[in-house]
VODRENKOL-813139 format. One record per residue (C-alpha): residue number from 1; residue in one letter; y, x, z. Coordinates in Angstrom, 1 decimal, always signed. Layout:
BEGIN
<nr:NUM rest:a yy:Y xx:X zz:Z>
...
//
This chain:
BEGIN
<nr:1 rest:m yy:-117.4 xx:+81.3 zz:-53.5>
<nr:2 rest:g yy:-116.4 xx:+78.6 zz:-51.4>
<nr:3 rest:d yy:-114.4 xx:+75.2 zz:-52.2>
<nr:4 rest:t yy:-111.3 xx:+75.7 zz:-54.7>
<nr:5 rest:r yy:-109.8 xx:+72.6 zz:-54.2>
<nr:6 rest:p yy:-106.1 xx:+72.5 zz:-53.6>
<nr:7 rest:g yy:-105.9 xx:+72.5 zz:-49.9>
<nr:8 rest:t yy:-108.9 xx:+73.9 zz:-49.3>
<nr:9 rest:r yy:-108.2 xx:+77.8 zz:-48.3>
<nr:10 rest:s yy:-110.6 xx:+80.0 zz:-49.6>
<nr:11 rest:t yy:-113.4 xx:+82.0 zz:-47.6>
<nr:12 rest:i yy:-115.5 xx:+84.1 zz:-49.2>
<nr:13 rest:s yy:-117.9 xx:+86.9 zz:-47.0>
<nr:14 rest:a yy:-120.1 xx:+89.9 zz:-48.2>
<nr:15 rest:s yy:-122.0 xx:+91.6 zz:-46.3>
<nr:16 rest:f yy:-123.9 xx:+95.5 zz:-47.2>
<nr:17 rest:v yy:-126.7 xx:+96.5 zz:-45.2>
<nr:18 rest:v yy:-126.9 xx:+100.5 zz:-46.5>
<nr:19 rest:s yy:-130.2 xx:+101.9 zz:-46.6>
<nr:20 rest:p yy:-130.5 xx:+105.4 zz:-45.6>
<nr:21 rest:t yy:-131.9 xx:+106.4 zz:-48.9>
<nr:22 rest:v yy:-128.3 xx:+104.7 zz:-50.6>
<nr:23 rest:s yy:-126.2 xx:+107.7 zz:-50.8>
<nr:24 rest:r yy:-122.3 xx:+107.8 zz:-49.6>
<nr:25 rest:l yy:-121.2 xx:+107.4 zz:-53.2>
<nr:26 rest:r yy:-123.3 xx:+104.3 zz:-53.9>
<nr:27 rest:a yy:-121.7 xx:+102.3 zz:-50.7>
<nr:28 rest:f yy:-118.4 xx:+103.2 zz:-52.0>
<nr:29 rest:i yy:-119.1 xx:+102.0 zz:-55.9>
<nr:30 rest:l yy:-121.0 xx:+98.7 zz:-53.8>
<nr:31 rest:a yy:-117.8 xx:+98.3 zz:-51.9>
<nr:32 rest:a yy:-114.9 xx:+98.6 zz:-54.5>
<nr:33 rest:v yy:-116.7 xx:+95.8 zz:-56.8>
<nr:34 rest:a yy:-116.8 xx:+93.8 zz:-53.7>
<nr:35 rest:l yy:-113.1 xx:+94.0 zz:-52.8>
<nr:36 rest:g yy:-112.1 xx:+93.2 zz:-56.8>
<nr:37 rest:a yy:-114.3 xx:+90.1 zz:-56.6>
<nr:38 rest:i yy:-112.2 xx:+89.0 zz:-53.6>
<nr:39 rest:a yy:-108.6 xx:+89.9 zz:-55.1>
<nr:40 rest:w yy:-109.9 xx:+88.0 zz:-58.5>
<nr:41 rest:a yy:-110.9 xx:+84.8 zz:-56.4>
<nr:42 rest:i yy:-107.8 xx:+84.8 zz:-54.4>
<nr:43 rest:g yy:-106.0 xx:+85.3 zz:-58.0>
<nr:44 rest:c yy:-107.6 xx:+82.1 zz:-59.5>
<nr:45 rest:g yy:-106.3 xx:+79.3 zz:-56.8>
<nr:46 rest:d yy:-105.7 xx:+77.1 zz:-60.0>
<nr:47 rest:g yy:-108.7 xx:+78.4 zz:-62.4>
<nr:48 rest:t yy:-106.1 xx:+79.8 zz:-65.0>
<nr:49 rest:t yy:-105.7 xx:+83.2 zz:-65.8>
<nr:50 rest:e yy:-101.8 xx:+84.8 zz:-67.2>
<nr:51 rest:p yy:-102.1 xx:+87.4 zz:-69.7>
<nr:52 rest:p yy:-100.2 xx:+90.4 zz:-68.8>
<nr:53 rest:t yy:-95.6 xx:+90.4 zz:-69.7>
<nr:54 rest:t yy:-94.9 xx:+93.4 zz:-72.6>
<nr:55 rest:e yy:-91.5 xx:+94.0 zz:-74.0>
<nr:56 rest:p yy:-91.1 xx:+94.1 zz:-77.7>
<nr:57 rest:p yy:-90.7 xx:+97.7 zz:-79.2>
<nr:58 rest:t yy:-87.0 xx:+98.9 zz:-80.1>
<nr:59 rest:r yy:-86.5 xx:+99.6 zz:-83.6>
<nr:60 rest:p yy:-84.7 xx:+102.2 zz:-84.4>
<nr:61 rest:s yy:-80.7 xx:+102.1 zz:-85.5>
<nr:62 rest:r yy:-80.4 xx:+102.7 zz:-89.4>
<nr:63 rest:p yy:-77.1 xx:+102.6 zz:-91.2>
<nr:64 rest:a yy:-77.1 xx:+99.4 zz:-93.1>
<nr:65 rest:a yy:-73.5 xx:+99.4 zz:-94.5>
<nr:66 rest:i yy:-70.3 xx:+101.4 zz:-95.0>
<nr:67 rest:t yy:-66.8 xx:+100.5 zz:-95.6>
<nr:68 rest:v yy:-64.5 xx:+103.8 zz:-96.8>
<nr:69 rest:t yy:-60.3 xx:+103.7 zz:-96.0>
<nr:70 rest:p yy:-57.8 xx:+103.9 zz:-97.3>
<nr:71 rest:t yy:-58.3 xx:+102.2 zz:-100.8>
<nr:72 rest:p yy:-57.0 xx:+103.0 zz:-103.8>
<nr:73 rest:i yy:-55.5 xx:+106.1 zz:-103.3>
<nr:74 rest:q yy:-52.2 xx:+106.8 zz:-105.6>
<nr:75 rest:l yy:-51.5 xx:+110.8 zz:-105.7>
<nr:76 rest:a yy:-48.2 xx:+111.9 zz:-107.4>
<nr:77 rest:a yy:-48.7 xx:+115.6 zz:-107.3>
<nr:78 rest:l yy:-51.2 xx:+118.4 zz:-108.1>
<nr:79 rest:g yy:-52.2 xx:+119.4 zz:-104.7>
<nr:80 rest:a yy:-51.0 xx:+116.1 zz:-102.6>
<nr:81 rest:t yy:-54.1 xx:+115.0 zz:-100.0>
<nr:82 rest:v yy:-55.2 xx:+112.2 zz:-98.1>
<nr:83 rest:q yy:-57.3 xx:+111.7 zz:-95.7>
<nr:84 rest:l yy:-60.5 xx:+109.3 zz:-95.7>
<nr:85 rest:r yy:-62.2 xx:+107.5 zz:-93.4>
<nr:86 rest:a yy:-65.7 xx:+106.1 zz:-93.1>
<nr:87 rest:a yy:-67.7 xx:+103.7 zz:-90.8>
<nr:88 rest:v yy:-71.0 xx:+103.0 zz:-90.4>
<nr:89 rest:r yy:-72.6 xx:+100.2 zz:-89.0>
<nr:90 rest:d yy:-76.1 xx:+99.8 zz:-88.4>
<nr:91 rest:q yy:-78.8 xx:+96.4 zz:-88.8>
<nr:92 rest:n yy:-77.3 xx:+94.8 zz:-86.2>
<nr:93 rest:g yy:-73.4 xx:+95.0 zz:-87.1>
<nr:94 rest:q yy:-72.6 xx:+98.0 zz:-84.4>
<nr:95 rest:p yy:-71.0 xx:+101.4 zz:-85.4>
<nr:96 rest:i yy:-73.3 xx:+104.3 zz:-85.7>
<nr:97 rest:t yy:-71.0 xx:+106.7 zz:-84.2>
<nr:98 rest:g yy:-71.3 xx:+110.6 zz:-85.2>
<nr:99 rest:a yy:-73.5 xx:+109.0 zz:-88.6>
<nr:100 rest:s yy:-74.2 xx:+111.9 zz:-91.4>
<nr:101 rest:v yy:-71.8 xx:+111.3 zz:-94.2>
<nr:102 rest:t yy:-72.2 xx:+113.2 zz:-97.6>
<nr:103 rest:w yy:-68.5 xx:+112.9 zz:-99.6>
<nr:104 rest:t yy:-68.8 xx:+113.2 zz:-103.6>
<nr:105 rest:s yy:-66.1 xx:+113.0 zz:-106.8>
<nr:106 rest:s yy:-67.2 xx:+111.7 zz:-109.8>
<nr:107 rest:d yy:-64.1 xx:+114.1 zz:-111.9>
<nr:108 rest:a yy:-63.3 xx:+117.1 zz:-109.6>
<nr:109 rest:a yy:-61.1 xx:+118.0 zz:-112.7>
<nr:110 rest:v yy:-59.0 xx:+114.9 zz:-111.5>
<nr:111 rest:a yy:-60.1 xx:+115.0 zz:-107.6>
<nr:112 rest:t yy:-61.9 xx:+116.8 zz:-105.3>
<nr:113 rest:v yy:-63.0 xx:+115.9 zz:-102.0>
<nr:114 rest:d yy:-64.4 xx:+118.2 zz:-98.9>
<nr:115 rest:p yy:-67.6 xx:+117.3 zz:-96.6>
<nr:116 rest:a yy:-64.9 xx:+115.7 zz:-94.0>
<nr:117 rest:g yy:-63.5 xx:+113.3 zz:-96.5>
<nr:118 rest:l yy:-60.2 xx:+114.9 zz:-98.0>
<nr:119 rest:v yy:-59.1 xx:+114.3 zz:-101.2>
<nr:120 rest:t yy:-56.7 xx:+116.6 zz:-103.2>
<nr:121 rest:a yy:-55.1 xx:+116.1 zz:-106.2>
<nr:122 rest:a yy:-56.8 xx:+118.3 zz:-108.6>
<nr:123 rest:g yy:-55.5 xx:+116.9 zz:-112.2>
<nr:124 rest:n yy:-53.9 xx:+113.5 zz:-114.3>
<nr:125 rest:g yy:-56.3 xx:+111.2 zz:-115.0>
<nr:126 rest:t yy:-58.9 xx:+108.8 zz:-112.4>
<nr:127 rest:a yy:-62.1 xx:+109.5 zz:-110.3>
<nr:128 rest:t yy:-64.0 xx:+107.5 zz:-108.2>
<nr:129 rest:v yy:-64.9 xx:+109.3 zz:-104.6>
<nr:130 rest:t yy:-68.1 xx:+108.0 zz:-102.5>
<nr:131 rest:a yy:-69.5 xx:+108.0 zz:-99.2>
<nr:132 rest:t yy:-73.0 xx:+107.8 zz:-98.3>
<nr:133 rest:a yy:-75.2 xx:+107.4 zz:-95.5>
<nr:134 rest:g yy:-78.7 xx:+107.3 zz:-95.7>
<nr:135 rest:a yy:-79.7 xx:+104.8 zz:-98.5>
<nr:136 rest:v yy:-76.0 xx:+102.7 zz:-98.5>
<nr:137 rest:s yy:-73.0 xx:+103.7 zz:-99.5>
<nr:138 rest:a yy:-69.4 xx:+102.7 zz:-101.0>
<nr:139 rest:t yy:-66.4 xx:+103.8 zz:-102.7>
<nr:140 rest:a yy:-62.3 xx:+104.6 zz:-103.3>
<nr:141 rest:a yy:-60.4 xx:+104.4 zz:-106.0>
<nr:142 rest:v yy:-58.4 xx:+107.9 zz:-106.8>
<nr:143 rest:t yy:-55.8 xx:+108.1 zz:-109.6>
<nr:144 rest:v yy:-54.0 xx:+111.2 zz:-110.2>
<nr:145 rest:a yy:-50.1 xx:+110.5 zz:-112.1>
<nr:146 rest:q yy:-47.7 xx:+113.6 zz:-111.4>
<nr:147 rest:v yy:-44.0 xx:+112.1 zz:-110.5>
<nr:148 rest:a yy:-41.1 xx:+114.7 zz:-111.9>
<nr:149 rest:t yy:-39.7 xx:+115.2 zz:-108.8>
<nr:150 rest:g yy:-37.1 xx:+118.5 zz:-110.3>
<nr:151 rest:v yy:-36.1 xx:+120.9 zz:-113.6>
<nr:152 rest:e yy:-35.9 xx:+124.0 zz:-114.3>
<nr:153 rest:l yy:-34.1 xx:+125.5 zz:-116.5>
<nr:154 rest:s yy:-35.3 xx:+129.2 zz:-118.1>
<nr:155 rest:p yy:-34.1 xx:+132.1 zz:-118.8>
<nr:156 rest:a yy:-31.5 xx:+132.5 zz:-116.3>
<nr:157 rest:i yy:-28.5 xx:+133.6 zz:-118.5>
<nr:158 rest:d yy:-24.8 xx:+133.0 zz:-117.4>
<nr:159 rest:t yy:-23.5 xx:+134.3 zz:-120.8>
<nr:160 rest:v yy:-24.0 xx:+134.1 zz:-124.5>
<nr:161 rest:l yy:-21.6 xx:+135.6 zz:-127.0>
<nr:162 rest:v yy:-20.0 xx:+133.7 zz:-129.4>
<nr:163 rest:g yy:-21.6 xx:+133.3 zz:-132.8>
<nr:164 rest:d yy:-25.1 xx:+134.2 zz:-130.8>
<nr:165 rest:s yy:-27.6 xx:+131.6 zz:-129.8>
<nr:166 rest:i yy:-30.5 xx:+131.3 zz:-127.3>
<nr:167 rest:r yy:-33.0 xx:+128.9 zz:-126.7>
<nr:168 rest:l yy:-33.4 xx:+127.1 zz:-123.5>
<nr:169 rest:s yy:-36.3 xx:+125.7 zz:-121.8>
<nr:170 rest:a yy:-36.9 xx:+122.9 zz:-119.7>
<nr:171 rest:t yy:-40.1 xx:+122.6 zz:-117.5>
<nr:172 rest:a yy:-40.4 xx:+119.2 zz:-115.2>
<nr:173 rest:e yy:-41.9 xx:+119.6 zz:-111.6>
<nr:174 rest:d yy:-43.2 xx:+117.4 zz:-109.2>
<nr:175 rest:a yy:-43.1 xx:+117.5 zz:-105.1>
<nr:176 rest:n yy:-45.5 xx:+120.6 zz:-105.2>
<nr:177 rest:g yy:-44.0 xx:+122.4 zz:-107.8>
<nr:178 rest:h yy:-46.6 xx:+121.8 zz:-110.7>
<nr:179 rest:a yy:-45.4 xx:+121.7 zz:-113.6>
<nr:180 rest:v yy:-45.6 xx:+117.4 zz:-115.4>
<nr:181 rest:a yy:-47.1 xx:+118.3 zz:-119.0>
<nr:182 rest:g yy:-45.8 xx:+116.1 zz:-121.8>
<nr:183 rest:s yy:-42.3 xx:+115.8 zz:-119.8>
<nr:184 rest:r yy:-39.6 xx:+115.4 zz:-123.0>
<nr:185 rest:f yy:-36.1 xx:+116.1 zz:-122.0>
<nr:186 rest:s yy:-32.8 xx:+115.2 zz:-123.8>
<nr:187 rest:w yy:-30.1 xx:+117.8 zz:-124.2>
<nr:188 rest:s yy:-26.4 xx:+117.8 zz:-123.9>
<nr:189 rest:s yy:-23.2 xx:+120.4 zz:-123.6>
<nr:190 rest:s yy:-20.2 xx:+119.4 zz:-121.9>
<nr:191 rest:d yy:-18.2 xx:+121.0 zz:-124.7>
<nr:192 rest:a yy:-19.2 xx:+121.4 zz:-128.4>
<nr:193 rest:s yy:-16.1 xx:+123.2 zz:-129.1>
<nr:194 rest:v yy:-17.6 xx:+126.3 zz:-126.7>
<nr:195 rest:a yy:-21.2 xx:+125.9 zz:-126.9>
<nr:196 rest:t yy:-23.3 xx:+123.1 zz:-128.9>
<nr:197 rest:v yy:-27.2 xx:+122.7 zz:-128.2>
<nr:198 rest:d yy:-29.6 xx:+121.1 zz:-130.5>
<nr:199 rest:a yy:-32.8 xx:+118.6 zz:-129.1>
<nr:200 rest:s yy:-34.9 xx:+122.3 zz:-128.9>
<nr:201 rest:g yy:-32.2 xx:+123.3 zz:-126.4>
<nr:202 rest:l yy:-31.0 xx:+125.8 zz:-128.8>
<nr:203 rest:v yy:-28.3 xx:+127.2 zz:-127.5>
<nr:204 rest:r yy:-25.5 xx:+128.6 zz:-129.8>
<nr:205 rest:g yy:-22.1 xx:+130.1 zz:-128.7>
<nr:206 rest:v yy:-19.0 xx:+128.4 zz:-130.8>
<nr:207 rest:a yy:-15.9 xx:+129.7 zz:-129.2>
<nr:208 rest:g yy:-14.8 xx:+131.9 zz:-125.7>
<nr:209 rest:g yy:-14.6 xx:+129.5 zz:-122.8>
<nr:210 rest:a yy:-17.1 xx:+127.9 zz:-120.0>
<nr:211 rest:v yy:-19.6 xx:+125.1 zz:-120.5>
<nr:212 rest:t yy:-22.2 xx:+123.4 zz:-118.8>
<nr:213 rest:i yy:-25.8 xx:+122.6 zz:-120.5>
<nr:214 rest:t yy:-28.0 xx:+120.2 zz:-119.8>
<nr:215 rest:a yy:-31.8 xx:+118.7 zz:-119.5>
<nr:216 rest:t yy:-32.3 xx:+115.6 zz:-118.8>
<nr:217 rest:s yy:-36.1 xx:+114.4 zz:-118.5>
<nr:218 rest:g yy:-36.1 xx:+110.3 zz:-116.8>
<nr:219 rest:s yy:-33.8 xx:+110.6 zz:-113.5>
<nr:220 rest:e yy:-34.1 xx:+114.3 zz:-113.2>
<nr:221 rest:q yy:-32.0 xx:+116.8 zz:-114.6>
<nr:222 rest:a yy:-31.0 xx:+120.4 zz:-114.5>
<nr:223 rest:a yy:-27.9 xx:+122.4 zz:-115.9>
<nr:224 rest:a yy:-27.3 xx:+125.9 zz:-116.7>
<nr:225 rest:e yy:-23.3 xx:+126.8 zz:-116.3>
<nr:226 rest:l yy:-22.2 xx:+129.4 zz:-119.0>
<nr:227 rest:t yy:-20.0 xx:+130.8 zz:-119.8>
<nr:228 rest:v yy:-19.4 xx:+131.5 zz:-124.1>
<nr:229 rest:l yy:-17.8 xx:+135.1 zz:-124.3>
<nr:230 rest:h yy:-16.3 xx:+136.7 zz:-127.5>
<nr:231 rest:p yy:-18.4 xx:+139.0 zz:-129.2>
<nr:232 rest:d yy:-15.3 xx:+141.8 zz:-128.7>
<nr:233 rest:r yy:-15.1 xx:+140.7 zz:-125.1>
<nr:234 rest:p yy:-17.3 xx:+143.3 zz:-123.7>
<nr:235 rest:v yy:-15.5 xx:+145.8 zz:-126.0>
<nr:236 rest:l yy:-12.4 xx:+145.3 zz:-124.2>
<nr:237 rest:v yy:-13.9 xx:+144.7 zz:-120.4>
<nr:238 rest:a yy:-14.2 xx:+148.4 zz:-121.0>
<nr:239 rest:f yy:-11.3 xx:+149.6 zz:-122.6>
<nr:240 rest:y yy:-9.6 xx:+147.6 zz:-119.8>
<nr:241 rest:e yy:-12.0 xx:+149.4 zz:-117.3>
<nr:242 rest:a yy:-11.4 xx:+152.7 zz:-118.2>
<nr:243 rest:t yy:-7.8 xx:+153.1 zz:-118.4>
<nr:244 rest:n yy:-7.3 xx:+151.4 zz:-114.8>
<nr:245 rest:g yy:-6.4 xx:+147.9 zz:-115.7>
<nr:246 rest:p yy:-5.5 xx:+146.8 zz:-112.8>
<nr:247 rest:g yy:-2.7 xx:+148.7 zz:-112.9>
<nr:248 rest:w yy:-1.2 xx:+147.9 zz:-116.1>
<nr:249 rest:t yy:+2.1 xx:+147.0 zz:-116.1>
<nr:250 rest:a yy:+1.0 xx:+143.5 zz:-118.1>
<nr:251 rest:h yy:-2.6 xx:+142.3 zz:-117.8>
<nr:252 rest:d yy:-2.2 xx:+138.8 zz:-117.8>
<nr:253 rest:g yy:-5.2 xx:+136.6 zz:-119.2>
<nr:254 rest:w yy:-7.7 xx:+139.8 zz:-119.2>
<nr:255 rest:l yy:-11.0 xx:+139.8 zz:-117.8>
<nr:256 rest:s yy:-10.6 xx:+135.6 zz:-117.5>
<nr:257 rest:d yy:-12.2 xx:+132.5 zz:-119.1>
<nr:258 rest:r yy:-9.4 xx:+131.9 zz:-121.4>
<nr:259 rest:p yy:-9.9 xx:+132.9 zz:-124.8>
<nr:260 rest:v yy:-9.2 xx:+136.9 zz:-125.8>
<nr:261 rest:a yy:-6.6 xx:+135.9 zz:-127.8>
<nr:262 rest:e yy:-4.4 xx:+134.8 zz:-125.1>
<nr:263 rest:w yy:-4.9 xx:+137.9 zz:-123.4>
<nr:264 rest:h yy:-2.1 xx:+140.0 zz:-123.1>
<nr:265 rest:g yy:-1.4 xx:+142.3 zz:-126.2>
<nr:266 rest:v yy:-5.0 xx:+140.9 zz:-128.5>
<nr:267 rest:t yy:-4.2 xx:+139.4 zz:-131.6>
<nr:268 rest:t yy:-7.2 xx:+138.1 zz:-133.2>
<nr:269 rest:g yy:-7.9 xx:+137.0 zz:-137.0>
<nr:270 rest:a yy:-8.8 xx:+134.2 zz:-138.8>
<nr:271 rest:t yy:-12.4 xx:+134.5 zz:-137.7>
<nr:272 rest:g yy:-11.6 xx:+135.0 zz:-134.3>
<nr:273 rest:r yy:-12.1 xx:+138.7 zz:-133.9>
<nr:274 rest:v yy:-9.9 xx:+141.0 zz:-132.5>
<nr:275 rest:t yy:-7.6 xx:+142.1 zz:-135.5>
<nr:276 rest:g yy:-4.7 xx:+144.3 zz:-132.9>
<nr:277 rest:l yy:-4.3 xx:+146.0 zz:-129.7>
<nr:278 rest:d yy:-1.1 xx:+146.6 zz:-128.8>
<nr:279 rest:l yy:-0.5 xx:+148.0 zz:-125.3>
<nr:280 rest:n yy:+2.6 xx:+150.4 zz:-126.1>
<nr:281 rest:a yy:+4.2 xx:+151.5 zz:-123.2>
<nr:282 rest:n yy:+2.4 xx:+149.5 zz:-120.8>
<nr:283 rest:n yy:+1.1 xx:+152.1 zz:-118.3>
<nr:284 rest:l yy:-2.3 xx:+153.2 zz:-119.2>
<nr:285 rest:v yy:-4.0 xx:+155.8 zz:-117.7>
<nr:286 rest:g yy:-7.1 xx:+157.7 zz:-118.8>
<nr:287 rest:a yy:-8.5 xx:+158.6 zz:-121.5>
<nr:288 rest:i yy:-9.6 xx:+156.0 zz:-124.6>
<nr:289 rest:p yy:-13.5 xx:+155.3 zz:-124.3>
<nr:290 rest:p yy:-15.9 xx:+155.2 zz:-127.1>
<nr:291 rest:e yy:-16.3 xx:+151.6 zz:-127.1>
<nr:292 rest:v yy:-13.9 xx:+150.7 zz:-128.5>
<nr:293 rest:t yy:-15.0 xx:+151.3 zz:-131.9>
<nr:294 rest:g yy:-17.0 xx:+147.9 zz:-131.3>
<nr:295 rest:l yy:-13.4 xx:+146.2 zz:-132.5>
<nr:296 rest:s yy:-15.0 xx:+146.0 zz:-135.7>
<nr:297 rest:h yy:-12.3 xx:+144.0 zz:-137.3>
<nr:298 rest:l yy:-9.6 xx:+146.0 zz:-135.6>
<nr:299 rest:e yy:-6.7 xx:+146.4 zz:-137.8>
<nr:300 rest:i yy:-3.6 xx:+147.7 zz:-135.6>
<nr:301 rest:l yy:-4.1 xx:+149.9 zz:-132.0>
<nr:302 rest:d yy:-1.1 xx:+150.8 zz:-130.7>
<nr:303 rest:l yy:-1.2 xx:+152.7 zz:-127.2>
<nr:304 rest:e yy:+1.9 xx:+154.4 zz:-127.7>
<nr:305 rest:r yy:+4.2 xx:+155.5 zz:-124.6>
<nr:306 rest:n yy:+1.3 xx:+155.4 zz:-121.9>
<nr:307 rest:q yy:-0.4 xx:+157.9 zz:-120.1>
<nr:308 rest:l yy:-3.3 xx:+158.4 zz:-122.1>
<nr:309 rest:a yy:-5.5 xx:+161.5 zz:-121.3>
<nr:310 rest:g yy:-7.9 xx:+163.8 zz:-122.9>
<nr:311 rest:t yy:-9.0 xx:+164.3 zz:-126.8>
<nr:312 rest:i yy:-8.4 xx:+162.0 zz:-129.4>
<nr:313 rest:p yy:-12.2 xx:+160.0 zz:-130.0>
<nr:314 rest:r yy:-13.8 xx:+161.2 zz:-133.1>
<nr:315 rest:e yy:-15.4 xx:+157.9 zz:-132.7>
<nr:316 rest:l yy:-12.5 xx:+156.0 zz:-133.7>
<nr:317 rest:a yy:-13.5 xx:+156.6 zz:-137.4>
<nr:318 rest:q yy:-16.0 xx:+154.0 zz:-136.9>
<nr:319 rest:l yy:-12.8 xx:+151.7 zz:-136.9>
<nr:320 rest:p yy:-13.6 xx:+150.8 zz:-140.9>
<nr:321 rest:a yy:-10.5 xx:+148.2 zz:-141.0>
<nr:322 rest:l yy:-8.1 xx:+150.1 zz:-139.1>
<nr:323 rest:r yy:-4.5 xx:+150.7 zz:-140.9>
<nr:324 rest:e yy:-2.3 xx:+151.8 zz:-138.0>
<nr:325 rest:l yy:-3.5 xx:+154.2 zz:-135.4>
<nr:326 rest:n yy:-0.8 xx:+155.0 zz:-132.9>
<nr:327 rest:l yy:-0.9 xx:+157.2 zz:-129.9>
<nr:328 rest:g yy:+2.5 xx:+158.7 zz:-129.5>
<nr:329 rest:v yy:+3.5 xx:+160.1 zz:-126.1>
<nr:330 rest:n yy:+0.5 xx:+160.3 zz:-124.2>
<nr:331 rest:d yy:-0.9 xx:+163.5 zz:-122.7>
<nr:332 rest:h yy:-4.1 xx:+164.1 zz:-125.3>
<nr:333 rest:t yy:-4.9 xx:+167.4 zz:-125.8>
<nr:334 rest:g yy:-7.0 xx:+169.3 zz:-128.0>
<nr:335 rest:r yy:-7.5 xx:+169.1 zz:-132.2>
<nr:336 rest:i yy:-6.8 xx:+165.8 zz:-134.4>
<nr:337 rest:p yy:-10.1 xx:+165.0 zz:-135.2>
<nr:338 rest:p yy:-11.2 xx:+166.0 zz:-138.7>
<nr:339 rest:e yy:-13.2 xx:+162.5 zz:-138.6>
<nr:340 rest:l yy:-10.0 xx:+160.4 zz:-139.4>
<nr:341 rest:g yy:-9.8 xx:+160.9 zz:-142.8>
<nr:342 rest:e yy:-12.7 xx:+158.5 zz:-143.4>
<nr:343 rest:l yy:-10.9 xx:+156.0 zz:-142.3>
<nr:344 rest:a yy:-10.4 xx:+154.6 zz:-146.2>
<nr:345 rest:n yy:-8.0 xx:+151.8 zz:-145.2>
<nr:346 rest:l yy:-5.8 xx:+154.0 zz:-142.8>
<nr:347 rest:e yy:-1.8 xx:+154.6 zz:-143.5>
<nr:348 rest:d yy:+0.0 xx:+154.8 zz:-140.4>
<nr:349 rest:l yy:-1.3 xx:+157.4 zz:-138.0>
<nr:350 rest:r yy:+1.1 xx:+158.8 zz:-134.9>
<nr:351 rest:v yy:+0.5 xx:+161.3 zz:-132.2>
<nr:352 rest:r yy:+3.8 xx:+162.8 zz:-131.6>
<nr:353 rest:r yy:+4.5 xx:+163.9 zz:-128.2>
<nr:354 rest:n yy:+1.0 xx:+165.0 zz:-127.0>
<nr:355 rest:d yy:-0.4 xx:+168.7 zz:-125.9>
<nr:356 rest:l yy:-2.2 xx:+168.7 zz:-129.2>
<nr:357 rest:s yy:-3.5 xx:+172.1 zz:-130.7>
<nr:358 rest:g yy:-4.1 xx:+173.3 zz:-134.3>
<nr:359 rest:t yy:-2.9 xx:+171.9 zz:-137.4>
<nr:360 rest:v yy:-2.8 xx:+168.4 zz:-139.4>
<nr:361 rest:p yy:-6.6 xx:+168.2 zz:-140.5>
<nr:362 rest:a yy:-6.8 xx:+168.6 zz:-144.4>
<nr:363 rest:e yy:-8.9 xx:+165.1 zz:-144.4>
<nr:364 rest:l yy:-5.8 xx:+163.3 zz:-143.3>
<nr:365 rest:g yy:-3.5 xx:+164.4 zz:-146.4>
<nr:366 rest:t yy:+0.2 xx:+165.7 zz:-146.0>
<nr:367 rest:p yy:+2.3 xx:+164.5 zz:-143.1>
<nr:368 rest:l yy:+4.9 xx:+163.0 zz:-143.2>
<nr:369 rest:p yy:+8.5 xx:+164.2 zz:-142.4>
<nr:370 rest:v yy:+8.7 xx:+162.4 zz:-138.7>
//
């Protein structure tokens, strides 16, 4: 090796004599060694050797932190939902896109959560939803507290009879139509003289007319519009329809919401029940319907001078209070029902000028001269 001082160019020479007895392979190896020596000499200009430079290995990304939004959560109706989001960051604080997150709920009876983080309200109460990625986790507090947004009444009725009662039931519902358990109601009647209602929703008909029953819970309420019917009203309606009521000469008040005592020809007693029906000469047409026997307090039935036809109903014998029965000057046919003799209070029976046949039944006694 020559002079290696600064400014001095190194000169290295090498010569080789290959004996014929040395193989070409050996010659090649010796040449390679010589060339390596030359390269080493050239690189040692200052007499020092630098180690090769290598980059440190990159550590793989791992979840180091996780946050959940939104939180806390308030749900006011069963079945209501909210979508949670989880943000995962690595050890360098960088977001991990597509990180695997597992969702769980501490109480599925209050709130459930699906694999995508969708929370659904299941029942009133509180629960904690947890999002986990690797060894880190975060939570969201969930509170389910139903809020009533409406009130429903049942059963769906629109009429009640005087003296009868019916219990209404009220249910408060949240925005999704689920009942709000434990709701309390106050009840009121728009006219206690027509119908009353107690604290349990029991409605009692007092007198004929229209009334509104209201159930209130907080700021929500529902109302039922009721018509309180006189117990004799259905019978009067059936009588009206069977005898061509719209064609009567006078039918003021009939089928209206006015008290039956204000209907033309109707008289009521001290108890409010119908005691008299006087429709004399009022153009009634048709047959007397058997439903008339529902007027259990009827004392006077005057239907004279009309166009009533058919047989005299034997069911009239079921009117125990009947004192006067006037069916004269009509178009009745057939025999006088002997059952009328069962009317213990009957004092006056008039059936003149009809197309009746036969004789007066013995059960009715001896007829008075006309």
